N, C-alpha and C positions, 0 to 999 in steps of 0.2 A: 499268496504272494505272487506278483507277476514275475515274468522271466527277466526283469531288470530291476535291480534294487538301487535306489537313489540315495547315495551317501549324503547325510545332512538334513533329510526331511523329517527324521524322527530319531529317537534314541535307538541305538543298536542293542538288541537283546541276544541272549544265548540261543533262544529259539530261532531268531533270524539267522544267526550264523549256521546253525544246524541245517536249516532249509537251504541257505545259499550253497553250502557245500554238497549236501546230498542230492539236490535237484539241479546242480550245475548252473545256478542263476548268475548272470553277469551283473556287474556293478558300474555305476557312473556317478560323477559328482552332480549334486543338485545345482541349479542356477544360483541359489543362495550361497552355497559353499564356494562356488567359483568366484563369486563377487568378493567374498571375504578373503579368499586366498590372494586374489589380485591386489586388493587394497592393502593387505599386510606387506606384500612384496614391494609395492610402490612406496609404502611408508619407510621401510628400511633403506631402500635406494636413496630416498631423499635425505634420510638421516645421515647416511654416510657422506653424501655430497655436501651437506650444509654444516657438518660438525666433525671435529677431529677428536671428540671425546672417545675414550676407550669403551668398547662394547665387548664383553667377554665372548670369545669364540668367533667374533665377526672380524675385528681388527686386532685381536690379541691371540697369543698361543692358548693351549688347552691345559687343564689340570693345574699342576704347580707352575706351568709356564704362562699363567694368565697375565703376568706383568710384562711379558715380552710384546712390544708393539709391532704390528705387521703393516707394511706399507700398502697403499691402495693398489698398486700394480700386482701385488702378490696375494690378494684376497681370494681369488678363484683357485690359485695353486694351493693355498692353505687348506681349502675344503677338500680338494682331491687328495692331498697328502694325508689328511685326517682319515679318510675312508680306507686308503691303501695301507697306512701304517697300523691301523687298528684291526685289520683282518687277521687276527692271530688265533683264531679258534683251532681246536684240535679235538681228538676223540672221535666217537661215532658221529655219523651224519644225523642231522635232525630229520625225523620222518617227514615225508612230503606233505601230508595233511596238515602238519603243524606249521611248516613253512608257509603254506597257503594262508593259514589263519594269521601268521605274522604279517604277511603283506596286507591283509584286510585291516588288521588293527592299526598298522602304521598309516595307511590311507585315512582311516577314520580319525586318528589323532591329528594328522596334518590338515584335515579338511576344515578345522575350526577357524583358520585364519589368524593364528597366534604364533606361527612358526616361521613366517617370512620365506617360504619356499616358492619356487616358480610353479606356475600352473602346469607347465610341461613335465615337470618332475613327478608330480602326483599322477598325471595322466599316463606317464610311462609305467608307474607302479600298477595302475589300473589295467593297462594293456597286459602287463605280466600276469596279473591275477586272472583276467578274463581268458587268456590264451594258455593258462597252465604253464607259464614259463617260470620255473621254480628254481631259485638259486641253491647251490650246495652250501649248506650252513652246518656248522659243527656244534656239538653239545657243550663242549668245555671252553671256558674262557671268560665268562661274565661273572662279576662279583655282585650283580644285582643292585648296583647303585652307580650314579653317573650314567645311568642307562645300561642296557644290555649291549655294551660297546662292541665286543668282538663278534657275536652272532649277527648283530644288525649291520656291522661293517661288511660281513660276507654277503648278507642279503642285498646290500647296496652296491656291491662291486659290479653287478650287472649294468647298473645305470651308466657307469663309466667304461663299460666294455671289457671288464676284467673278470677273472674267476671262472668257475665252472657252473653249468646250469643243466637242470633236467628239462627236457622238452618231450611232449608226446609224439610218437611216430604215427604213421598212417593207421596202425592197428590199435592205437590208444595206449600203448605201453610207453613208459617213460624211459628215455635213454639219456645218458650223461654226455654232454658235449662241452667243448671249450666255448666260453661266452662269445668270443670273436666270431665263431661259426654261427652261433645262434643269431647274432646281430645281422649277419648277412642274410640268413634265412628269413628273418622278420623285416628286412630292409630298414633297420634302425641305425641311427647315428648315436654315438655316445652323448650323454647329457653333459654340458659344460656347467658344472655346479657353480652357482654364484655364492656370494657371501652368506654365511650361516647355514647353507643347505646341508653340507656334510654333517654338521653338528645336529641339525634337526632330524636327520635320518638316523644317526647313531645314538643320540640321547633318547631314552624312552624305555618303556617296560614291555615292549611287544613280544620279546622272546619268552619272558616269564608269563606274560598274559596269554600267549598262544597255547603254551603247555597247560596253563590253568584252565582255559576254556575247554580244550580237548578233554582234560581229565574230569571236569565237571559234567560235561555231556555224557561221558562214559559212566561216571559214577551214578548219575541219575538212573541210567539203564540197569546198572548192576544192583542198585538198591531195590528196584522192583523185582529183578530176577532172583535176588536173595529171598524175597517173600515167596515167590512162586516155587523155586527149587526147595526152599526150606519146608514149604507146605507138602510137597511131594514126599520129602523125607519123613515128615510127620505121619503121613498116611502109611508109608512103608513100615514105619516103626510102630504102627497101631497106636498113635498118640491120641490124647484127649483134646477136646476143643473148648471146654468151658473157660479156659484161661484167655480166650480171645473175645469173650463176651464184652460188649461195649460198656456195660455197667462198671466193671472194674477199672477200665481205662478212663472213664469220665471222672473218676475220683482222683486221678493223677493225669490231668489232661494235657500232656505234652503232645504237640501237633503230630510229630513223627510217629509217636507211639500209637496215637489214635488211628492214623492212616495205615500203619502196618497191620494193626488188628483188623481194621476194616477190609484190607486187601485179603487177608487170610480167611476171614469169614466168607467173603464172596467166592474165593477159590474153592472152599469146602462145601459150598451150597449144593445139596443133592447127593452128597457122598454116602454111599452105603457102608463104607468102612467106619464112618463116624457113628452110625446107628447101631453097630454091633456092640455087644456087652464088653466092657473093659475089665481086665483082671487087676490092673494097677490103679493106684489112687492119684499119682502124680507122675509127670514126665520130667526127665532131666532138664536143666536150665537151657541147654542149647535148643530145645524145642519150646519149652514153656515160656521162655523169656525173649522169644523173637520180637514181640512188639517193643519191648524195652530196649533191646540192643540194636536191632535194625532201625527202630524209630529214632534213637539218638543220632545215628548216622544221617538219617534224613534231615534232622534239624541242623546238623552241621553243614550239609550240602546247601540247605536254604540260606544259612548265614553266609557261607563263602560265595554263593551265587550273587548275593547282594553286593559284596565287596567287588567282585569282578565286573558286575554290571556298571558300577560307578567307574571303575578303572578303564574299561574299554570305551567309555564315552568321555574320556578326559584328555587334556593336553599334558604330555609328560616329557617334553624336551626342555632345553634351557639354552640361552635365556628365552623368556616369553615376551611377546610384543603385544601391546595394547594401543593400536593406532588412535582410537577415539580419545583415550585418556593421555595420549602422547607419553607413554611410559614404556621403558624397556626394563624388565625386572629379571634379575639373575637370582634364581632360587634353587629348589631341590625337588621338583615334582617328578624327577626321574628316579628317586629313591624307592626301591622296591619293598620297603618294610611291610606295608599293608598286605601285599601279595605273598611275601615270604612267610609271614606268620599264619596267614589263612591257608596257604598250601600245606604247611606243616600240620595244621589242624585237620585239614581234609585227608591227608595221608593217614593220620592216626585213625580217623573215623572209618575210612574205607577199609583199612587193614582189619578192623574188627569184624567186618562182614566175612572176611576170609577166615579169621580166627574161630568164630562160632560155627562157620560152615564145616571146618575140619573136624570139630567136635561132633557134629552130627554124622559125618562120615564114619568116625570111630565107633559111634553107637550102633550104626547100621551093620558094621562088619563083625560085631563082637559076639554074635550068636545068641542074642537075647530075643524074647518075645516071638518065639517060633521061627525066627529066621536062621538059616544055616550059617555056620561060621564062614566068614569071608564071602558070603552070598554065592556059594557055588556048591553043586552036587559033589559028593565024595571029597570033602576037604581033607587034606593030607596028601592024597594023590594030586589034587589040584590046589594051588595057592589062591586062585580066584582073585578077589579084590583086596588081597593083603597089601600089596606094594603101592597101589595108587594112594593109599592113606599115608604111606611114608613120603611119597612125593608131595602130597598136600601139606604134610607137617613140615617138610623142608622149606617149602615156599612160605608158609606162615612164619617160620623162624626168620627167614630172610627179610620179610616185611617188617618184623619187629626191629631189625637192625636198621632198615631204611627209615623207621619212624623217629630216629634221633633227630631233633629239630635242627635244621640248617640255620634257622633264623637266630639261634642262640649264639652263633659264631659271628665274628667280624675280623677284619685284617686291615692294617694301614696300607694305603697305596698312594701313588703319585706324590712322593716325597712329603707325605703327611697332610697334603691338601684334602685328600679324600680319606679321612681318618675313621670313618664308620660306614660300613657297607652292610647290605641286607643278607647277602648270600642267597637271594631269592632264586637265582638260576639253579643252584644246587637243590633247593627245595622243589623246584619245578621238575627237574629230571628224576629226582627220587620219587616224587608223587606219580609220575608217569609209570615208573616201574612197579610201584605198589598197585596201581589200578590194573595194569596188565597182569600182574600176578594173581589178583583176586578173581579176574575172569577165568584163569586156569583152575583155581581152587573150586569155584562154583561149577565149572565144567566137570570136574572130578566128582563133586557131590551129585550132580545130575546123573552121571553115569552109574553111581552107586544106588541112588534113590530109585531110578527106573528099574535097575536090576532087582532091588529088594522088593519093590511093590508087586513084581510079577509073582511072588510067592504068596500073595494075599488072594483069598478066594473071592472076596467081595470087590465091587468096583468103587473107584473114587468118583469124584464129580465128573460131569460131562466135559468141562473145560480141561481138567487135568488129564482125563483119558485121551482127549483129542491131542493135547500137547505131547503126551507120551507117544502116541501114534506117529506124530511128526518126527519126534526124536528117533523112534525105532526105524524109520525109513532111512536113517543115516547110520545108526549103530545097532547091531544085532544083540540079542540076549546072549549072555555068556554061559554056554553049556559046559565047557571045559577050557583049560588054560590055552590062551593064545597071546599074540603080541598086543599088549594093551597100550603101548605107546601110540599105536594107530588109532585106537578107540578114543584115547584122550585128545589127540589132535582133531579127530572128527567132532568130538564133543565141544571143543573150543570153537571150531569153525561154525558149528550149529548155533552156539550162543552169539557169536560175532555177527552172524547173518540175520538174527532175529530183529524185526522191526517192532518196536513197542509203541502203542498208541500214546501220543504226547499227554493225553488227559490222565494217564496212569502214572506219569512221572512227577 
């Protein structure tokens, strides 16, 4: 990918988003998209000029106020009022990486020329993205239908010169400033929103979408790391490898199962531990069933990825304009049900990676197969790896609570006009926590697995041994009790910093 990504030349993929973010690639509208945006804006201006027919959100109020007619001289004030009045978010701030994805997805959705926004409005969003001008957005406030109203309102406040904004300083660190100060620094004037623009900015699924995209990208990485770390645990536990033979998986050929088994076979290639005689006939399910369990998660990731690929290349505001057909259609593309249900599904599937990981941790510290209790010399005097398993178990239990589906809920809003909502925003923030939690659980398993494998006389495969060496440069072998909080943090940082070949995901 070049250092400039042109919005509108092709479908946006998750891989594109990952590269744009990781490589600092700037974006711009393609000439085709610019043309569509201008034509749609012109169409609406002429529609307003030549007709007094009510158009929802253009010359009417919003939600249950849709039957209130707005005079022509108040149309711009209506849009500014919408943005300001809907900025009612609360709770923790949305992470800056996710705010940046929100900006990208909003730009993508507006670029299709069905939203009637001004070109300068999209270009200001692009300038914000390219210069890392990231609005302060809050996690709580969206029902996941009628669009992610509150969070997108906070994102849009910058356009009219309001709210707070993060901006990088000369050292590259983000500092929070009042938006009015940022406008002066950037030599920007506030955008005067024209008819429909506030609604186009606020209606949409970009808050849910951004959280989902971030979680999918992270889930793909954690899925592969589950295979890798689980394999190290298998070696440390002196586990068997025939359960990963391709033959058994070909007679139950789920794609994720086949891929997991293949990954483990490749990771074990050349292992001396696998060549040594085994005293046991079978391993516990947490080792033996990694292809089936990890593989099921891979299949869910693939499914949810397809849902989000469609969503991030869609128009999700309301009403939608079709200039060629001379139609203005008021519908419900802002409803987050597809995302809400798929994120609930993804949260459940990713949580299982942590669930089975914690069981492997438990097996490693239990004093079986020649390993010392709690993986430390002089157990009793030393507690060793006893309590990290407690920590992992606590996080696994929290994930089970987070896996209650948000999409099974709804609540009536806007005086009954918006009488079914997706709760997709809650699904999104829960999913984020589940993914973050699983990263910690896998880090604890890695800490235990590398500790345990040190007690084996034979070597594992070259790949695993090299990976262990990299980890050992960050976290030392545990000879006696020490502050393990530090080791867990270093292990999480190690996993976070790993770059995985995209071909493996």
